[in-house]
C-alpha positions in Angstrom: 133.9 50.7 -48.6 133.7 46.9 -48.3 135.1 44.6 -45.7 137.5 43.4 -48.2 138.7 46.9 -48.8 139.0 47.5 -45.1 141.0 44.4 -44.7 143.4 45.4 -47.4 143.8 49.0 -46.1 144.2 47.6 -42.5 147.1 45.2 -43.6 148.7 47.9 -45.7 148.7 50.2 -42.7 150.1 47.4 -40.5 152.9 46.9 -43.1 153.7 50.7 -43.2 153.7 50.9 -39.4 156.2 48.1 -39.3 158.6 50.0 -41.5 158.2 53.2 -39.5 158.8 51.3 -36.2 161.8 49.7 -37.6 163.6 52.9 -38.3 163.0 54.4 -34.8 166.0 53.1 -32.9 166.6 50.3 -35.3 170.2 49.9 -34.4 169.1 48.4 -31.0 166.8 45.9 -32.5 167.2 42.6 -34.2 166.2 41.4 -37.6 162.5 40.8 -37.3 162.7 37.9 -39.6 165.5 36.3 -37.6 167.9 36.4 -40.5 171.6 36.1 -40.4 172.4 39.1 -42.5 173.8 41.9 -40.1 175.1 44.2 -42.8 174.8 47.8 -41.4 174.6 51.1 -43.2 175.9 54.5 -41.7 172.7 56.6 -40.9 174.5 59.8 -41.6 174.9 58.7 -45.2 171.4 57.8 -45.3 170.6 61.4 -44.3 172.7 62.6 -47.2 170.6 60.3 -49.5 167.5 62.0 -48.2 168.6 65.5 -48.7 169.7 64.8 -52.4 167.7 66.5 -55.1 164.6 64.8 -56.0 161.6 65.2 -58.4 159.8 68.5 -57.9 156.5 67.8 -59.5 153.6 69.8 -58.0 150.0 68.6 -58.7 148.3 70.8 -61.1 145.1 70.9 -63.2 144.6 72.9 -66.6 142.8 75.7 -65.0 144.3 79.3 -64.5 144.0 79.8 -60.7 144.2 83.5 -60.0 146.3 84.8 -57.2 143.2 86.8 -56.0 141.4 83.7 -55.3 144.2 82.5 -53.0 144.3 85.9 -51.4 140.6 85.8 -50.5 141.0 82.3 -48.9 143.9 83.4 -47.0 142.1 86.3 -45.7 139.2 84.3 -44.5 141.7 82.2 -42.5 143.5 85.0 -41.1 140.2 86.8 -40.1 139.1 83.7 -38.2 142.5 83.4 -36.4 142.5 87.1 -35.5 139.4 86.4 -33.2 141.4 84.1 -30.9 143.5 86.0 -28.3 146.6 84.1 -28.5 148.6 83.2 -26.6 145.9 81.5 -24.5 146.4 81.2 -20.8 144.6 79.7 -17.8 142.7 83.0 -17.2 141.0 82.6 -20.5 140.7 78.8 -20.7 141.1 77.3 -17.3 140.8 73.7 -18.7 144.3 72.8 -19.8 143.3 70.1 -22.4 140.8 72.4 -24.1 143.3 75.2 -24.0 146.0 72.9 -25.6 143.7 71.7 -28.3 142.4 75.2 -29.2 146.1 76.3 -29.4 147.0 73.3 -31.5 144.2 74.1 -34.0 145.4 77.7 -34.2 149.1 76.7 -34.8 148.1 74.2 -37.4 146.1 76.7 -39.3 149.2 79.0 -39.2 151.3 76.1 -40.5 148.9 75.4 -43.4 149.0 79.1 -44.3 152.9 78.8 -44.5 152.6 75.6 -46.4 150.4 77.4 -49.0 153.0 80.0 -49.5 155.6 77.3 -50.2 153.3 75.2 -52.4 154.7 74.3 -55.8 151.4 75.3 -57.6 148.4 77.5 -57.1 146.2 74.4 -57.2 148.2 72.8 -54.4 148.0 76.1 -52.5 144.1 76.0 -52.7 144.3 72.6 -50.8 146.4 74.1 -48.1 144.3 77.1 -47.7 141.2 74.9 -47.4 142.7 73.1 -44.5 143.8 76.3 -43.0 140.3 77.8 -43.1 138.8 74.4 -41.5 141.5 74.7 -38.7 141.2 78.4 -38.2 137.3 78.0 -37.9 137.6 75.2 -35.5 139.9 77.3 -33.2 137.9 80.5 -33.5 134.5 78.8 -32.8 135.9 76.9 -29.9 137.0 80.2 -28.4 133.7 81.7 -29.3 131.9 78.8 -27.5 133.8 79.7 -24.3 133.8 83.5 -24.7 130.4 84.2 -26.4 128.3 81.0 -25.7 128.2 79.9 -29.5 126.5 76.6 -29.5 126.2 73.6 -31.8 122.6 74.6 -32.5 123.8 77.9 -33.7 126.0 76.1 -36.2 123.4 73.4 -37.2 121.0 76.3 -38.3 123.5 77.0 -41.1 123.4 73.5 -42.6 120.2 73.8 -44.6 121.6 76.7 -46.6 124.9 75.1 -47.1 123.2 71.9 -48.3 121.0 73.9 -50.7 124.2 75.6 -52.2 125.8 72.1 -52.7 122.7 70.9 -54.4 122.4 73.9 -56.6 126.1 73.7 -57.8 125.5 70.0 -58.5 122.3 70.8 -60.5 124.1 73.3 -62.7 127.3 71.6 -63.3 127.7 69.8 -66.7 130.5 67.8 -68.3 131.6 70.5 -70.7 135.0 70.6 -72.5 136.8 70.9 -75.8 139.4 68.1 -75.3 138.4 65.1 -73.3 141.8 64.5 -71.8 142.1 68.1 -70.4 138.5 68.0 -69.3 138.5 64.7 -67.5 141.4 66.1 -65.2 139.4 69.2 -64.3 136.2 67.4 -63.8 137.7 64.9 -61.6 139.1 67.7 -59.4 135.7 69.3 -59.3 134.0 66.0 -58.4 136.4 65.3 -55.6 135.9 68.7 -54.1 132.0 68.4 -54.5 132.1 65.0 -52.8 134.0 66.5 -50.0 131.5 69.1 -49.5 128.6 66.8 -49.6 130.1 64.3 -47.2 130.7 67.1 -44.6 127.2 68.3 -44.7 125.3 65.0 -45.1 122.7 64.3 -42.5 124.1 60.7 -42.0 127.5 62.2 -41.3 126.2 64.8 -39.0 124.2 62.2 -36.9 127.1 59.7 -36.7 129.7 62.3 -35.7 127.7 64.6 -33.4 124.6 62.7 -32.1 126.2 62.1 -28.7 128.4 65.0 -28.5 127.7 67.5 -25.6 128.2 71.2 -25.8 131.9 70.8 -25.4 133.9 73.8 -26.8 136.2 71.6 -28.9 133.3 69.5 -30.4 131.6 72.7 -31.3 134.8 74.0 -32.9 135.3 70.8 -34.7 131.8 70.8 -36.1 132.2 74.5 -37.2 135.6 73.4 -38.8 134.0 70.8 -40.9 131.4 73.2 -42.0 134.1 75.6 -43.1 135.8 73.0 -44.9 132.6 72.1 -46.7 132.2 75.7 -47.7 135.8 75.9 -48.8 135.4 72.9 -50.9 132.3 74.1 -52.5 133.9 77.5 -53.2 136.9 75.9 -54.8 134.7 73.5 -56.9 132.6 76.2 -58.3 135.7 78.4 -58.9 137.5 75.7 -60.9 134.4 74.8 -62.8 133.6 78.4 -63.7 137.0 79.2 -64.7 137.3 76.2 -66.9 134.1 76.7 -68.7 135.0 80.4 -69.3 138.2 79.2 -70.9 136.7 77.1 -73.5 136.4 78.5 -77.1 134.2 75.5 -78.4 132.6 73.7 -75.5 130.7 70.5 -76.1 129.0 68.0 -73.9 131.4 65.4 -72.9 129.1 63.4 -70.6 128.6 60.4 -72.9 132.3 60.5 -73.6 133.1 60.1 -70.0 130.5 57.6 -69.4 131.5 55.3 -72.2 135.2 55.6 -71.4 134.4 54.8 -67.5 132.5 51.8 -68.6 135.2 50.5 -70.8 138.0 51.1 -68.3 135.8 49.6 -65.5 135.5 46.5 -67.5 139.2 46.1 -67.9 139.8 46.7 -64.2 137.3 44.0 -63.2 138.8 41.6 -65.7 142.4 42.2 -64.4 141.1 42.0 -60.8 139.7 38.5 -61.4 143.2 37.4 -62.8 145.1 38.7 -59.8 146.7 35.9 -57.8 144.9 35.0 -54.6 146.6 35.0 -51.1 148.2 37.3 -48.8 151.9 36.5 -48.8 154.5 37.3 -51.5 155.1 33.6 -52.0 151.5 33.4 -53.3 152.5 36.0 -55.9 155.8 34.4 -57.3 157.3 31.0 -57.2 160.3 31.9 -55.2 161.4 32.6 -51.7 161.5 36.3 -51.3 160.4 36.8 -47.6 162.3 39.6 -45.8 163.4 41.3 -49.0 162.4 44.6 -50.6 161.0 42.5 -53.4 158.4 40.9 -51.2 157.4 44.4 -49.7 157.1 45.9 -53.0 154.8 43.2 -54.3 152.6 43.5 -51.3 152.6 47.2 -51.7 151.2 46.9 -55.3 149.0 43.9 -54.6 147.2 45.6 -51.7 147.2 49.0 -53.2 144.9 47.8 -56.1 141.8 48.3 -54.0 139.6 50.8 -55.8 137.5 48.5 -57.8 134.4 48.9 -55.6 134.8 52.6 -55.5 135.1 52.8 -59.2 131.9 50.9 -59.6 130.3 53.2 -57.1 131.5 56.4 -58.8 130.2 55.0 -62.2 126.9 54.1 -60.8 126.6 57.6 -59.2 127.4 59.3 -62.6 130.8 60.6 -61.4 132.3 59.4 -64.6 135.4 61.6 -64.6 136.3 60.4 -61.1 135.7 56.8 -62.2 138.0 57.4 -65.2 141.0 58.5 -63.1 140.4 55.9 -60.4 140.5 53.2 -63.1 143.7 55.0 -64.6 145.4 54.4 -61.1 144.2 50.8 -60.7 145.3 50.1 -64.5 148.8 51.6 -63.8 149.3 49.6 -60.8 147.9 46.3 -62.4 150.6 46.7 -65.0 153.3 47.6 -62.5 152.4 44.5 -60.4 152.7 42.3 -63.5 156.2 43.8 -64.4 157.6 43.5 -61.0 156.4 39.8 -60.7 158.4 39.1 -63.9 161.4 40.8 -62.5 161.2 39.0 -59.1 160.7 35.6 -60.9 163.8 36.4 -62.9 165.8 36.6 -59.6 165.7 40.5 -58.8 165.3 41.2 -55.0 166.4 44.8 -54.8 168.5 44.3 -51.7 171.3 46.8 -50.8 174.6 46.5 -48.6 175.6 50.0 -48.5 174.4 53.7 -48.7 175.5 53.7 -52.3 173.1 50.9 -53.0 170.3 53.1 -51.5 171.4 56.1 -53.5 171.3 53.9 -56.7 167.8 52.6 -55.9 166.6 56.0 -55.2 168.2 57.5 -58.3 166.4 54.9 -60.3 163.1 55.9 -59.1 163.7 59.6 -59.5 164.8 59.1 -63.1 161.8 57.0 -63.8 159.5 59.6 -62.5 161.2 62.4 -64.2 161.0 60.6 -67.5 157.3 59.5 -67.0 156.4 63.2 -67.2 159.0 64.6 -69.6 158.5 61.9 -72.2 154.7 61.7 -71.9 152.5 62.5 -75.0 149.8 63.5 -72.5 151.4 65.4 -69.6 148.2 67.0 -68.3 146.9 63.4 -67.6 150.3 61.8 -66.6 151.0 64.5 -64.1 147.9 63.2 -62.2 149.9 60.2 -61.2 153.5 61.5 -61.4 153.0 64.2 -58.8 152.0 61.5 -56.3 154.9 59.4 -57.3 157.2 62.3 -56.5 155.5 62.7 -53.1 156.2 58.8 -52.5 159.9 59.6 -52.9 159.7 62.6 -50.7 158.0 60.4 -48.0 160.9 57.9 -48.1 163.5 60.7 -48.0 161.7 62.0 -44.8 161.9 58.6 -43.2 165.5 58.0 -44.1 166.4 61.6 -42.7 165.2 60.5 -39.2 168.0 57.8 -39.1 171.0 59.0 -37.3 172.9 55.8 -36.3 174.1 52.5 -37.8 171.1 50.7 -39.3 170.9 47.1 -40.5 170.3 46.9 -44.2 167.4 44.5 -43.5 165.5 47.2 -41.7 165.5 49.3 -44.9 163.3 46.9 -46.7 160.1 48.8 -46.4 161.7 52.2 -47.5 163.6 50.5 -50.5 160.3 48.9 -51.5 158.7 52.3 -52.0 161.5 53.4 -54.4 161.1 50.1 -56.2 157.3 50.4 -56.5 157.5 54.1 -57.5 159.9 53.2 -60.4 157.8 50.3 -61.4 154.6 52.6 -61.7 156.5 55.2 -63.4 157.8 52.8 -66.0 154.3 51.4 -67.0 152.7 54.9 -66.7 153.0 55.5 -70.6 151.0 52.3 -71.4 148.3 53.0 -69.0 148.0 56.7 -70.0 147.7 55.5 -73.7 144.8 53.1 -72.7 142.9 56.0 -70.9 143.5 58.4 -73.8 142.4 55.7 -76.3 139.2 55.1 -74.2 138.4 58.8 -74.1 139.0 59.1 -77.9 137.1 56.1 -78.8 134.0 57.1 -76.8 
């Protein structure tokens, strides 16, 4: 990640934090921009907005994930949790801070197991179970460090074998498939998991995180948790790859296809990136005064969200072409959304609201756009990669609005409204971006 990437992310995090702080007791605060608009909205009506039906579009990939695989992962987490004598008390762990942290890790593992049960797809459940395994191993090993003198050295002795397993899978993996669109989605998921596993067992990461750590039970447990996450990610990567490969009736090598498509899409990302307006303020993006409006926040969100260029180049250079293709897919979608939004703002749109009905209308527009982006897509396997995250963005705003229980100034909702706006904008341009990616894969 470059310094420019870090700056973008830091600024975006600051903007998001401002929105969150604004909604926390916002009725007692003044307009941060010093504006004269004191229009307020009933917080209880906003809660009704937040609980309205929204898009339920879980993330999936075109691989048949067996329930047995999920059961095995759950059993692993539950076995680890069973070794911790909860509830912990001072006779078992006298140090209150350590006792609290082990209990927290245990509870978080249980929460992830519950979330896995409630997941909208088996693929999403796999992710929840990976996190459950990591938290469960952290809690179990922290307890073992106290009760049975397990040390960091004991854990480090298992690293070479885990690294060998990661390397062995990387060596046998190939870009096989029978349909490039279906295959690129699967191989992206496999590459992401493999990258997670690799990162957690790399010597540089181990030295950076654990070089100066003493034999603190929590540190030992966290180290074990990362090793468990690495093993879980590798297990899932190999499982998805093998299941996908076994499902192919006429497999062929898609490596050259993905490489050429990645190169083509990256070229367009670089071209569009060069043509982005320079600056940090909304007034740099449009010739209009939009400060303090949802339009300004939406433009900022999209502008600073297009920050994957260096990572796409890195993935392409590393030969992770499937990941590069889907990262480019995201950026190309957001480039288009940014251009469309600039035009709407230049034409006078500000996306402000004066009542709960206005919030409902803005949310409904986003919901309809997201649902249509998937329902009308000629390539739903690919479109779902983006649409599932757009649905998650709507749920995020809903959760924020649900926290409001008092009168709130309409001005304080700018950040939340902007998320509805950007979600709608991305969904609207998704067919064009999807078509470009499919065309690149077909032409390769």
